[in-house]
SEKE-127557 format. One record per residue (C-alpha): residue in one letter; y, x, z. Coordinates in steps of 0.1 Angstrom, whole numbers, plus 5000, padded with zeros to 4 digits. Layout:
# residues N
aYXZ...
This chain:
# residues 256
m616436061816n616735891781i616536221764f613136291781l612035951768i613036041733v610936361735a607936161749l608335911720y608436201695i605136341707t603535991709l604935851676v605336151654i602736411663f599836191677p599635951647v599336241623l596336381642l594836031647w594935931610l593636271599w590636211621v590135851609f590035941572r587936251577k585436051598n585035801569d584736061542i581236101529g579636321503d581536641500i583736631531e587036791526p587537131542k590137151570k592037431553m592537201522i593836911544l596137131565k597637281533l598436941520v599836821553l601837121563i602837271529w602837011502g603736711524g606536901541l607837041508a607836681493a609936561523l612536851520l612736811482s613236431485i615936471511g617736741490i617636531458e618736211477g621636411491i622736511456v622336151444n624336031474n627236271464v627136191427i627335811432d630735711446p630135721484s632735451489s630735201469h627835201493k629035351526e627835401551f624135471542d622635761561f619935901538l618536121566t618135861593r618035531572d620235391600s620635021591n623534991616a625535221593i625135021561n627934821545f626034671515s627334631480a625634581447i625234951441s623434981475y620434811459v620435071431v620735361456i617835231476f615635191445l616635541434y615635691468v612335501467s611535621432i612535981440e610335991471e607235851453l607736071422v608236381444k605136301465f603136241433i604236581418t603436781450l600136591454w599136661418v600037031420g598437071454s595136901447f594336801411h592737131401s591037201434k587337271433y587037041464f588336741444t584836591436q585236211442v587835951433i588435881470d589336241476g592536151459v593135891487i592436141514y594736401498g597436141493v597336031529s597436401539v600636461519a602036131533l601436251569g603136581562f606036391546a606436141574f606136421600v609036621585e611136301579n610636171614t611236511629i614636521611y615236171624f614636271660i616736591656s619636391642f619336111667n622636001681f622136081718n625635951727r624535611715v621135651733e622935681766s624235331763m620835181755d618235081780n614735231777w613234921760q615934931733i615135291727i611435231725i611734941700s614235121678v612235441676l608935251672i610235071642r611735381627a608735611633v605535401629a606435161600p607635431576l604535641584m602335351574s604435291543h604135651532m600335651539v599735341519t601935421489t600835791486g597235691492i597535451462v599035731441g596235961452l593735701442s595235691407i595136071404g591436051414k590735791388k592536001362k590536311371f587236131367g587635961334y590335691336s593235681312n596835791319s597735431326s596035461360i598735711370v601535481358k599935181375g599635371408l603235481407i604535141399i602534981427a603735251452i607335211442i607234831444i605634831479h608035101491f611034911477i610034581492y609534751525n613034911524f614634601510s613134391538i614034621566l617534721555f618834421535i617134121551g616534251586g615534051616l612133901622f611733771587g612634101571s610334291594a607534041586l608034071549g607934451551i604734441571v603134201546a604034441518i602434741536a599434531547s598834411511g598834771499l596534881527v594034601519y594034711482l593635081492l590735021516k588934791491e589035081466f588235341492f584835181500k583735111464d580535291456e581835421422n584835571439r582735751465m580335901439v580236281440w580736421406k580336781413s579136951445v580837271456r578737331487
């Protein structure tokens, strides 16, 4: 019975949010509305590729750094129950966060910067969110595939729901906010801002992502969850403020 609950949660928390957020951002896109084929390519190809590359690189890092110094950290599932923290654990988490944000930046840049459909600064936000949705979809799918069903059988339904909810929804929002901010910086760079906009966007994204991971994995509990939510919410407020600025919504070149 619990396995059926996991499948239902997968559909509800992994597939549905992707479709929902795509609809929300497209609905609020004005000017040159992004074509569906462009968005789907970013979600399915570039976002998925970013997730697989990140997991692969993190796996290499995990093998290079002495595993006994930070065991047991499961880089696939981010299972906090498996962590025995040491000083190097902080370094490992920071490396993972930096790897993910840099890989998402590279795939976002390659997949969108030179597109003829990139005509507004806020297009970068939409493209960034699209890559984030694809990234989170693949990451959460791997999480569900690698779920410890033996442990699930000993949990009641509410424990399963809360555990999966925290693991599926919060990282999705984290990726959307951080990659959206990086996408915003790419949009600003494309339309006249200096290279410092890219550096600023990456630094903000890495800081938010690190605070979120640090709060959930290192602090834990209600306070840790609250701190992680505050970090994501702060980034979201900044992102939405920029999203609705008139200068960022200006169409620089029509392709219609």
